[in-house]
C-alpha positions in Angstrom: -72.3 -129.9 22.3 -72.4 -132.3 25.3 -71.8 -135.8 25.0 -75.3 -136.9 24.9 -76.0 -134.5 21.8 -72.9 -135.8 20.2 -73.7 -139.6 20.6 -77.1 -138.8 18.9 -75.4 -136.8 16.3 -73.2 -139.8 15.3 -76.3 -142.4 15.6 -78.0 -140.0 13.0 -75.2 -140.1 10.8 -75.0 -143.7 10.8 -78.7 -144.1 10.2 -78.8 -141.8 7.4 -75.9 -143.8 5.5 -77.6 -147.2 6.2 -81.0 -145.8 5.0 -79.3 -144.5 1.8 -77.5 -147.8 1.1 -80.7 -149.9 1.7 -82.7 -147.8 -0.4 -80.3 -147.7 -3.4 -79.1 -151.3 -3.2 -82.4 -153.0 -2.5 -80.5 -155.2 -0.4 -82.3 -155.7 3.1 -80.4 -158.4 5.2 -81.8 -159.7 8.5 -80.3 -159.9 11.7 -81.7 -163.2 12.7 -84.0 -161.6 15.2 -86.6 -160.3 12.7 -85.2 -157.2 12.4 -82.9 -155.5 9.6 -79.3 -155.0 9.9 -77.1 -152.4 7.9 -75.9 -153.4 4.4 -72.6 -155.0 4.1 -70.1 -155.4 1.2 -68.9 -158.8 2.8 -69.2 -161.8 0.6 -71.1 -164.9 1.5 -68.6 -167.8 1.1 -71.3 -170.0 -0.6 -71.4 -167.6 -3.4 -67.7 -167.9 -4.2 -66.2 -170.2 -7.0 -63.2 -171.9 -6.8 -60.6 -169.8 -8.0 -62.1 -166.4 -7.0 -59.9 -163.9 -5.4 -60.9 -162.7 -1.9 -59.8 -160.1 0.5 -59.6 -161.3 4.3 -59.9 -158.2 6.5 -56.9 -159.1 8.7 -54.7 -161.2 6.5 -55.1 -159.8 2.9 -55.6 -161.1 -0.5 -55.8 -164.8 -1.3 -57.5 -167.4 -3.7 -60.8 -169.0 -2.7 -60.2 -173.0 -3.1 -63.5 -174.2 -1.9 -65.8 -175.1 1.2 -65.2 -178.8 2.8 -66.2 -180.5 5.7 -63.6 -181.2 8.4 -63.4 -182.2 12.4 -62.0 -179.5 14.6 -59.4 -180.4 17.4 -61.3 -181.9 20.3 -64.6 -182.7 18.5 -66.2 -185.5 17.0 -68.5 -183.3 15.0 -67.5 -182.0 11.4 -67.9 -178.6 10.6 -67.7 -176.7 7.0 -64.6 -174.9 6.6 -63.4 -172.3 3.9 -60.0 -172.9 2.2 -58.0 -169.9 1.0 -54.7 -170.3 -0.8 -52.1 -167.5 0.1 -48.5 -166.8 -0.9 -47.0 -169.1 1.8 -49.6 -171.6 2.4 -53.3 -172.6 2.9 -55.6 -171.0 5.5 -58.7 -173.1 6.9 -61.4 -171.0 8.3 -64.9 -172.1 9.7 -67.6 -170.6 7.5 -69.2 -168.5 10.4 -65.9 -166.6 10.7 -65.1 -166.3 6.9 -68.6 -164.7 6.7 -67.7 -161.9 9.0 -64.2 -161.2 7.5 -64.2 -161.7 3.6 -64.6 -159.6 0.7 -64.9 -160.3 -2.9 -61.6 -158.9 -4.6 -62.5 -156.3 -7.6 -60.3 -154.3 -9.2 -60.8 -150.9 -10.8 -59.0 -151.8 -14.1 -59.0 -154.4 -16.8 -57.4 -157.1 -15.2 -59.1 -159.1 -12.4 -56.0 -160.5 -10.9 -54.0 -159.1 -8.0 -50.2 -158.5 -8.5 -49.5 -160.9 -5.8 -51.3 -163.0 -3.0 -50.6 -162.0 0.7 -48.5 -164.0 3.1 -50.1 -165.7 6.1 -47.1 -165.4 8.3 -46.3 -162.1 7.6 -49.2 -159.4 7.4 -46.8 -156.1 7.3 -47.2 -155.4 3.7 -51.2 -155.9 4.0 -51.2 -153.5 6.9 -49.2 -150.8 4.6 -51.7 -151.5 1.9 -54.8 -150.8 4.3 -53.0 -147.7 5.7 -52.8 -146.3 2.2 -56.2 -147.0 1.5 -57.2 -145.0 4.5 -55.3 -142.1 3.5 -56.9 -142.2 0.2 -60.2 -142.6 1.9 -59.5 -139.5 4.3 -58.9 -137.4 1.0 -62.0 -138.8 -0.5 -64.4 -137.8 2.6 -62.7 -134.1 2.4 -63.8 -134.1 -1.1 -67.1 -134.9 -0.5 -67.6 -132.6 2.3 -66.3 -129.7 0.0 -68.4 -130.9 -2.9 -71.5 -130.6 -0.4 -70.5 -127.6 1.4 -70.3 -125.7 -2.0 -73.6 -126.9 -2.7 -74.8 -125.7 0.7 -74.0 -122.2 -0.3 -76.2 -122.0 -3.3 -79.7 -120.2 -2.8 -82.8 -119.9 -4.7 -86.5 -119.1 -3.8 -88.6 -122.4 -3.5 -91.0 -122.8 -6.3 -94.7 -122.2 -5.6 -96.8 -125.3 -5.9 -98.3 -125.2 -9.3 -102.2 -124.9 -8.9 -102.8 -126.8 -12.0 -100.4 -129.7 -10.9 -103.5 -131.9 -9.8 -105.0 -131.6 -13.5 -101.3 -132.4 -15.1 -101.2 -135.3 -13.0 -104.5 -136.8 -13.6 -103.4 -137.0 -17.5 -101.2 -139.9 -16.5 -102.9 -143.1 -17.5 -101.1 -145.6 -15.4 -101.3 -146.2 -11.6 -98.0 -145.2 -10.3 -95.6 -148.0 -8.6 -94.9 -147.2 -4.8 -91.4 -146.3 -5.9 -92.7 -143.9 -8.7 -94.9 -142.3 -6.0 -91.8 -141.5 -3.7 -89.7 -140.4 -6.8 -92.5 -137.8 -7.2 -92.4 -136.8 -3.6 -88.9 -136.5 -3.5 -88.8 -134.3 -6.4 -91.7 -132.0 -5.4 -90.2 -131.6 -2.1 -86.7 -130.7 -3.6 -88.4 -127.9 -5.7 -91.0 -126.5 -3.4 -89.7 -126.9 0.0 -85.8 -126.5 -0.5 -83.8 -123.4 -1.2 -81.0 -125.1 -2.3 -81.0 -126.3 -6.1 -81.9 -129.7 -6.5 -79.2 -132.3 -7.6 -81.2 -135.8 -7.9 -80.7 -139.0 -9.5 -83.7 -140.9 -10.5 -82.6 -144.2 -11.2 -84.8 -146.8 -12.8 -84.9 -149.4 -15.6 -86.3 -148.3 -19.2 -90.0 -148.2 -19.1 -90.2 -147.9 -15.1 -91.7 -144.2 -15.3 -88.5 -142.0 -14.8 -90.0 -139.8 -17.6 -93.1 -139.0 -15.7 -91.1 -138.1 -12.7 -89.1 -135.4 -15.2 -92.4 -134.4 -16.9 -93.9 -133.2 -13.5 -90.6 -131.3 -12.4 -90.9 -129.6 -15.8 -94.5 -128.6 -15.2 -93.7 -127.2 -11.8 -90.9 -125.1 -13.0 -92.3 -123.8 -16.2 -95.6 -122.9 -14.4 -93.6 -120.5 -12.2 -92.1 -118.8 -15.5 -89.0 -120.5 -15.8 -87.2 -122.5 -18.6 -86.4 -126.1 -18.7 -83.9 -128.0 -21.0 -84.0 -131.7 -21.7 -80.7 -133.0 -22.5 -80.4 -136.3 -24.5 -77.1 -138.2 -25.7 -78.6 -138.8 -29.0 -80.9 -137.0 -31.7 -83.3 -140.3 -31.9 -83.5 -139.9 -27.9 -84.0 -136.1 -27.9 -86.9 -136.6 -30.7 -88.6 -139.2 -28.5 -88.3 -136.9 -25.5 -89.9 -134.1 -27.6 -92.6 -136.1 -28.8 -93.5 -137.4 -25.4 -93.6 -134.0 -23.9 -95.3 -132.2 -26.9 -98.1 -135.0 -26.5 -98.4 -134.4 -22.4 -98.2 -130.5 -22.7 -100.5 -130.4 -25.5 -103.5 -129.1 -23.2 -101.3 -126.0 -22.5 -100.9 -124.1 -25.6 -99.0 -121.4 -23.4 -96.2 -123.6 -22.8 -94.0 -123.4 -26.0 -91.6 -126.3 -26.8 -88.7 -126.4 -29.2 -86.2 -129.3 -30.3 -82.8 -128.0 -31.4 -81.1 -130.7 -33.7 -78.6 -130.6 -36.4 -81.2 -131.7 -39.1 -82.4 -128.0 -38.8 -81.4 -125.4 -41.3 -78.9 -122.6 -40.2 -81.9 -120.1 -40.2 -84.2 -122.5 -38.2 -81.4 -123.0 -35.5 -80.8 -118.9 -35.3 -84.5 -118.7 -34.9 -84.5 -121.0 -32.2 -81.6 -119.6 -30.6 -83.0 -116.4 -30.5 -86.4 -117.5 -29.1 -84.4 -119.3 -26.2 -82.5 -116.0 -25.6 -85.5 -113.9 -25.4 -87.6 -116.4 -23.3 -89.9 -117.3 -26.0 -89.4 -121.1 -25.5 -90.1 -122.4 -22.2 -88.8 -126.2 -22.8 -85.9 -126.8 -25.0 -85.1 -130.5 -25.8 -81.7 -131.6 -27.5 -78.2 -133.2 -27.7 -75.0 -131.9 -26.2 -75.5 -128.8 -28.6 -77.7 -127.5 -25.9 -74.6 -126.7 -23.9 -72.7 -124.8 -26.5 -71.6 -121.2 -25.7 -74.2 -120.1 -28.7 -77.1 -121.0 -26.2 -78.2 -118.3 -24.1 -80.8 -118.8 -21.7 -83.4 -116.4 -20.7 -84.5 -117.4 -17.2 -83.1 -121.3 -16.9 -84.4 -123.0 -13.9 -84.3 -126.8 -14.6 -81.8 -129.1 -16.4 -83.0 -132.7 -17.2 -80.3 -135.2 -18.1 -81.2 -138.5 -19.7 -78.5 -141.0 -19.4 -75.7 -138.7 -18.2 -73.1 -141.8 -18.8 -73.5 -141.4 -22.6 -71.8 -137.9 -22.6 -68.3 -137.0 -23.1 -66.2 -135.7 -20.3 -66.4 -132.1 -21.5 -70.3 -132.4 -21.6 -70.1 -134.1 -18.0 -68.0 -131.0 -16.7 -70.4 -128.5 -18.5 -73.6 -130.3 -16.9 -71.8 -130.1 -13.5 -71.4 -126.3 -13.9 -75.0 -125.7 -14.2 -75.6 -127.5 -10.8 -74.3 -124.3 -8.9 -77.3 -122.2 -10.4 -80.1 -124.5 -11.7 -81.9 -127.6 -10.2 -80.7 -130.7 -11.9 -82.6 -134.1 -12.6 -80.5 -137.0 -13.8 -82.3 -139.9 -15.1 -80.5 -143.1 -15.6 -81.0 -146.9 -15.7 -77.2 -147.6 -15.4 -75.7 -144.6 -13.8 -72.0 -143.6 -14.2 -69.6 -144.4 -11.6 -69.3 -141.1 -9.9 -72.9 -140.5 -9.6 -73.4 -144.2 -8.4 -70.7 -144.0 -5.6 -71.7 -140.1 -4.6 -75.5 -141.7 -4.2 -74.1 -144.9 -2.4 -72.4 -142.5 0.1 -75.3 -140.4 0.6 -73.6 -137.4 -0.9 -76.0 -136.9 -3.5 -79.9 -137.3 -3.4 -81.5 -140.3 -5.4 -84.7 -141.9 -5.9 -84.5 -145.5 -7.1 -87.6 -146.8 -9.1 -87.1 -150.8 -8.7 -90.6 -151.8 -8.8 -91.7 -152.6 -12.4 -95.2 -151.4 -13.8 -97.8 -154.1 -13.3 -98.0 -155.0 -16.9 -94.0 -155.4 -17.3 -92.8 -158.9 -17.2 -89.1 -159.8 -17.2 -87.1 -159.9 -20.3 -85.9 -163.5 -21.2 -82.2 -163.2 -22.0 -80.7 -165.8 -24.3 -76.8 -165.9 -24.5 -75.1 -168.1 -27.0 -72.4 -168.4 -30.0 -74.0 -166.9 -33.1 -75.8 -169.0 -35.6 -78.0 -168.3 -38.5 -80.5 -171.1 -37.4 -80.9 -169.5 -33.9 -81.5 -166.0 -35.6 -84.1 -167.1 -37.8 -85.9 -169.2 -35.2 -86.0 -166.2 -32.8 -87.1 -163.9 -35.6 -89.9 -166.3 -36.8 -91.1 -166.9 -33.3 -91.8 -163.0 -33.0 -93.3 -162.5 -36.5 -95.7 -165.6 -35.7 -97.3 -163.5 -33.0 -97.6 -160.4 -34.8 -94.6 -158.6 -33.3 -91.6 -156.3 -34.5 -87.8 -157.1 -34.0 -84.9 -155.2 -33.5 -81.5 -156.3 -34.9 -78.7 -154.5 -33.8 -74.8 -154.3 -34.7 -72.2 -152.5 -33.1 -70.8 -150.8 -36.1 -72.7 -149.7 -39.6 -70.2 -151.8 -41.5 -71.9 -155.2 -41.7 -75.6 -153.5 -41.9 -75.9 -154.5 -45.7 -74.5 -158.0 -45.1 -77.3 -158.6 -42.5 -80.0 -157.0 -44.3 -79.2 -159.3 -47.5 -79.3 -162.3 -45.1 -82.8 -161.3 -43.6 -84.3 -160.3 -46.8 -83.2 -163.7 -48.2 -84.7 -165.5 -45.0 -87.7 -163.6 -44.8 -88.7 -162.4 -48.3 -92.6 -161.5 -47.4 -91.3 -159.1 -44.3 -90.6 -155.5 -44.6 -87.0 -154.6 -43.1 -85.7 -151.3 -42.6 -82.2 -149.9 -41.7 -82.2 -147.2 -38.9 -78.6 -145.5 -38.3 -78.1 -144.1 -34.8 -77.8 -145.5 -31.3 -80.8 -147.2 -29.2 -83.6 -144.7 -28.3 -86.4 -146.2 -30.1 -89.8 -146.8 -28.0 -91.9 -149.3 -30.0 -94.4 -151.2 -27.8 -94.9 -154.0 -30.6 -91.1 -154.6 -30.7 -90.7 -157.3 -28.1 -87.5 -159.3 -29.4 -84.0 -157.9 -29.8 -81.1 -159.4 -31.5 -77.5 -158.1 -30.9 -74.7 -159.4 -32.6 -71.1 -159.2 -31.5 -72.1 -158.4 -28.2 -68.4 -158.5 -27.0 -68.1 -155.1 -28.4 -70.8 -153.2 -26.4 -70.3 -152.1 -23.0 -72.5 -153.8 -20.2 -74.6 -150.6 -19.4 -75.2 -150.3 -23.2 -76.4 -154.0 -23.5 -78.5 -153.1 -20.5 -80.1 -150.2 -22.4 -80.6 -152.2 -25.4 -82.2 -155.0 -23.8 -84.5 -152.4 -22.1 -86.0 -151.5 -25.4 -88.2 -154.5 -25.6 -90.5 -155.7 -22.8 -92.6 -152.4 -22.9 -95.9 -154.3 -23.5 -97.6 -157.1 -21.7 -95.9 -159.7 -23.9 -93.1 -161.7 -22.9 -90.0 -160.1 -24.2 -86.7 -161.9 -25.5 -83.2 -160.6 -26.1 -80.8 -162.7 -27.7 -77.1 -161.8 -27.1 -74.9 -163.4 -29.9 -70.9 -163.6 -29.4 -68.6 -165.3 -32.2 -66.7 -167.6 -30.2 -66.1 -167.8 -26.7 -62.3 -168.8 -27.3 -62.1 -165.4 -29.1 -63.5 -163.3 -25.9 -61.4 -161.7 -23.3 -62.0 -162.5 -19.7 -63.4 -159.2 -19.2 -65.9 -159.5 -22.1 -66.9 -162.9 -20.7 -67.6 -161.7 -17.3 -69.4 -158.8 -18.6 -71.8 -161.5 -20.5 -72.2 -163.5 -17.2 -73.1 -160.4 -15.3 -75.6 -159.6 -17.6 -77.1 -162.8 -17.7 -77.2 -162.8 -13.6 -79.2 -159.5 -13.9 -82.0 -160.5 -15.9 -84.8 -159.5 -13.4 -86.5 -156.1 -14.1 -85.0 -153.4 -11.9 -81.6 -154.4 -11.6 -79.8 -151.5 -13.7 -78.3 -150.3 -10.3 -76.8 -153.5 -9.4 -75.6 -153.9 -12.9 -73.7 -150.6 -12.8 -72.0 -151.7 -9.9 -70.9 -154.8 -11.5 -69.6 -152.7 -14.5 -67.7 -150.7 -12.2 -66.0 -153.9 -11.0 -65.4 -155.4 -14.5 -64.0 -152.4 -16.3 -63.1 -149.8 -13.5 -64.8 -146.8 -12.3 -62.2 -144.1 -13.5 -62.2 -140.6 -12.1 -64.7 -140.4 -9.1 -63.8 -137.0 -7.9 -61.8 -135.5 -10.7 -58.4 -137.4 -10.1 -57.6 -141.1 -10.9 -58.0 -143.5 -8.3 -55.0 -145.8 -9.0 -53.3 -148.2 -6.7 -55.2 -146.9 -3.8 -58.3 -149.2 -4.6 -56.5 -151.7 -6.4 -54.6 -152.4 -3.1 -57.4 -153.6 -1.2 -60.1 -154.3 -3.9 -63.2 -152.1 -4.4 -65.5 -153.7 -1.9 -63.2 -153.4 1.2 -62.3 -150.0 -0.2 -66.0 -148.7 -0.2 -66.6 -150.4 3.5 -63.6 -148.5 4.7 -64.9 -145.5 3.3 -68.6 -145.9 4.5 -66.9 -146.7 8.0 -64.8 -143.7 7.7 -68.1 -141.4 6.8 -69.8 -142.8 9.8 -66.9 -142.0 12.1 -67.2 -138.5 11.7 -66.0 -137.0 14.8 -68.3 -134.2 16.4 -66.2 -133.6 19.4 -65.7 -129.9 19.1 -62.9 -129.7 21.8 -60.3 -127.8 20.2 -56.6 -129.3 20.5 -53.9 -126.8 19.8 -50.6 -128.1 18.1 -47.9 -128.5 20.5 -45.5 -126.2 18.4 -48.1 -123.5 18.8 -48.5 -124.2 22.7 -44.7 -124.3 22.9 -44.5 -121.0 21.2 -47.1 -119.2 23.1 -45.6 -117.9 26.7 -48.3 -119.1 29.0 -50.8 -121.0 26.8 -53.4 -121.5 29.9 -53.2 -118.2 30.9 -53.6 -116.8 27.1 -56.7 -119.3 26.6 -58.1 -118.2 30.3 -57.6 -114.5 29.0 -59.7 -115.1 25.6 -62.5 -116.6 27.7 -62.5 -114.0 30.2 -62.6 -111.2 27.3 -65.4 -113.1 25.8 -67.5 -112.8 28.9 -67.0 -109.0 29.1 -68.0 -107.8 25.7 -67.3 -108.4 21.8 -65.1 -105.3 21.9 -62.8 -107.0 24.4 -62.8 -110.2 22.5 -62.1 -108.5 19.2 -59.0 -106.4 20.9 -57.6 -109.6 22.7 -57.6 -111.6 19.2 -55.8 -108.7 17.4 -53.1 -108.4 20.3 -52.5 -112.1 19.9 -51.9 -112.0 16.3 -49.5 -109.0 17.0 -47.6 -110.8 19.2 -47.8 -114.4 17.8 -48.5 -114.0 14.2 -51.5 -115.6 12.3 -53.1 -118.3 14.8 -53.3 -121.9 13.5 -56.4 -123.4 12.4 -57.4 -125.0 15.7 -56.9 -121.7 17.5 -59.0 -120.1 15.1 -61.8 -122.6 15.8 -61.4 -121.9 19.3 -61.7 -118.4 19.0 -64.7 -118.6 16.6 -66.4 -120.6 19.8 -65.9 -117.6 22.0 -67.3 -115.1 19.3 -70.1 -117.4 18.8 -70.9 -117.5 22.7 -70.5 -113.8 22.8 -72.6 -112.9 19.9 -75.3 -115.5 21.0 -75.4 -113.8 24.4 -76.0 -110.3 22.6 -78.4 -111.7 20.6 -80.5 -113.4 23.4 -79.6 -116.9 22.4 -79.3 -119.1 25.4 -78.5 -122.6 23.6 -77.3 -123.8 20.2 -77.5 -127.6 19.3 -77.5 -129.6 16.4 -80.0 -132.5 16.0 -79.4 -134.3 12.6 -79.5 -131.8 9.8 -81.1 -129.0 12.0 -79.4 -126.6 13.8 -81.4 -125.0 16.8 -81.0 -121.8 18.9 -83.1 -121.3 21.9 -83.8 -117.6 22.2 -85.8 -115.2 24.0 -86.0 -112.8 20.9 -89.4 -111.6 20.0 -90.5 -112.1 16.5 -90.6 -108.4 16.0 -87.0 -108.2 16.8 -86.0 -111.4 14.7 -87.9 -110.0 11.7 -86.2 -106.6 12.2 -82.8 -108.1 12.4 -83.3 -110.6 9.5 -84.7 -108.1 7.2 -81.5 -106.1 7.5 -79.1 -109.0 6.9 -76.8 -108.2 4.0 -76.7 -111.8 2.8 -79.7 -113.9 1.4 -77.8 -117.5 2.2 -78.4 -117.5 5.9 -81.4 -115.2 6.0 -83.0 -117.9 3.9 -81.9 -120.9 5.8 -83.5 -119.4 9.2 -87.1 -120.1 10.4 -88.6 -118.5 13.7 -90.7 -121.0 15.5 -91.9 -119.9 19.2 -88.7 -119.6 21.3 -86.4 -121.2 18.9 -84.7 -120.0 15.6 -83.9 -123.0 13.4 -82.0 -123.9 10.1 -82.1 -127.2 8.0 -79.0 -128.0 6.5 -78.3 -130.5 3.7 -76.6 -132.8 5.7 -75.2 -133.4 9.2 -72.1 -131.4 9.4 -69.0 -132.5 11.2 -67.2 -130.3 14.0 -65.4 -127.4 12.4 -67.7 -126.9 9.7 -70.6 -127.0 12.0 -68.7 -124.2 14.2 -67.9 -122.1 10.8 -71.6 -122.5 9.7 -73.1 -121.0 13.1 -70.1 -118.5 13.3 -70.9 -116.9 9.7 -74.8 -116.9 10.5 -74.7 -115.4 14.0 -71.9 -112.8 12.5 -74.6 -111.9 10.0 -77.2 -111.5 12.6 -75.0 -109.6 14.9 -74.1 -107.3 12.0 -77.8 -106.4 11.6 -78.2 -105.7 15.5 -79.4 -102.3 16.1 -77.1 -100.8 18.7 -80.0 -100.1 21.4 -81.1 -103.8 21.3 -79.0 -106.0 23.9 -80.2 -109.0 26.0 
C-alpha cells in the first residue's frame, strides 16, 4: 500500500465515523463557511451553569464559575472570559479559547462530583489520568475490532427479494417519513445484498414506525422459508406485537403465527413447542421464554428484539449468542449503553428514525410536586374532549388507594386496573399521569410518556414527584433531562443523558471503572473516536529489538526471505521452516512480514499484479480469465472467502464489513489467497 492509498484509507475511516456520528446524533454543526464540520463532544460555555464541573483538555477538572467581561492587557476593548475554579486558584479563559478546550464532566456512576479538582500549577496528575484513559481506550479499540472481525467470519446466502414485497408494502396505510424510508432501504440491503448476518439497531420514538421496518424484514425472511422470532420484554407488549403482525399478515394464510406466553396451559405450550421444532410456525412471538433451552427452532432466520434494555443480563447474553448465526434487528426508543456506544463508534449498524410522522405533535410535559387538585384538573381536561387517561404508579401497592380517590372524584367515569408494565397502544389515550416519577428510570419514563400522543390530538404527560427536598441529586437531574428532551425524536439523546446520570455499566463485558471517571465521559469518548480515526495503516513491519539482536545477520536474513519469495513458493516455505528451526517461533511482527512475502508469491502465481484496499473494498488486479477464476473458486474448501469474492473484468473484489487496519488486512488477504492458491490446479501458472 503506497502513501497515497494509505492517506485515502485514513480519510475514509474518518469520514465513516463522522457520518455515523452525525446520522445518529442528529447534530450537524456548521464550520462558519456554510459547510458542515464534524460532531464534537466539546461543550458550549454559554450552556454551562455556575457550579457545573468541566474538563479542560490540558489542565484537567475544574468548576465553572461564570462568564464575565474583562479588559485584556494592552487593550481598551472588554471581551468575555470564562472563569473556572481549580484546586489552587482561578483560571480566566477567553470564551473562544474555552470553546475549543472544554468538555462537560460526567461520571459513569451515581455521583456527579469528581474526587478532587485539578491543579493549575501542576498538571502531572492530570497527564497521568489522561494516559490511563488512553490505555483503556486502546484496549477498547482492540475489543471492538475483535467483535467486528468475529462477525466478519459469519456467512449466510443473501435473501432473495420477495416478489410479493411490493404488495405487502402497499398495505402500509401511512406515507413513510424520510428516516423511515432510509431504514427500510438499510434493512433490505442487509438482508438481500450482504452475506454477513444483519445486526442492526433501529432507534426511534414510540409511534415513529419502527414496527413497520420489522414487519418488512419478517416478510422478506419468511417468504424465503425461514422462521422469524419476535422477542418482547413483557406479555402485554408481546400480545400487542402479535395482534399487529396477525392483522398485517392476514392476507397470507400460508404464513403461520404463534404467541408463546405463560397464560397458555401446559398442553398448549407443548403443542406450540412441537410446532416450532417441526417448522409448522413461521413467526413466533413471545417474551424471554422464547430464549429457553426447550425452544428448538426448525430454521430460524431472523430475531427481532423490542426494547433490549428491558431484558436481564442472562437474556442479553443469549440474544448476543444468536448474532453469530441469524439476522438480528433491535428496536428501541432509548437503547442500552452498550448498544448506544457501539452505534456511536460506528461498530454497529444503526438506523435512526428521528422525524415524527406528519400527524404527530410533541407531547407537552408537566413536571411538578403532586397535588390532588392538579390530578383532577388534568383528568377533567382530557375527559371533556372525550379522551382516555393512563394513570401509572411504580408499584402495585397503592393502586387500590388511587382507584378509590379516582372513583370519588369521577363517579360517572369507568375506571379499570391493569397490572403489568407499559406497552398499551390506545389511540384515544392522550393524557398520562405518572405518580412518584423519582422511582422510574429515565428510559422508562420516556417510554411511558410515548404511550400518549399517538393520534393527532395534543397529548399531555403529567409527572408528579412527592417533594423535591426528598429527592436525590440524581433523581432531580433525571427529571430535568426529561423536561429538556420534550421534543419528538429525542430518545437517542435522552439515552445518552441517562448514561451520564446513572452510568453506562459494562460496555464490553468488563466494568469500566476509574478510567472513564478520571477524565469524564465526554472527553473519554472523544479520545476513543480520535483513536479510531488514527488507525495506522502503514504496513511496514518493525521487528522487535530483542529479536533483531537474536538473529545473527538480520538484514541478510530478511534479504534471503525476499529472494526465496521471488524464486517460488517451495523456496519460501523452506526458508520459513529453517528460520523456525534455528531461532524458534518468530514474533508476530516477523510473522506479518512473512505473510506479506507469501501474499506476493501467491499473487504472482495466481496472475494477480496488484492488491489494494479502497475503503471497505479489497481490489486485486488480475489477468486471470473468468473460466479460470470460476474453476479455482468452485474448488475452494471454505465458503467464507469464496462468498466474499466477485469477479469483474480484470479485477477480483471483496467488500468487507469495515475498513480493516494494517495487520488484520494482511491476515485477511493472506487467508483469502491461501484458499485460492490451494485450489490452483498444478498446471495453471502465470
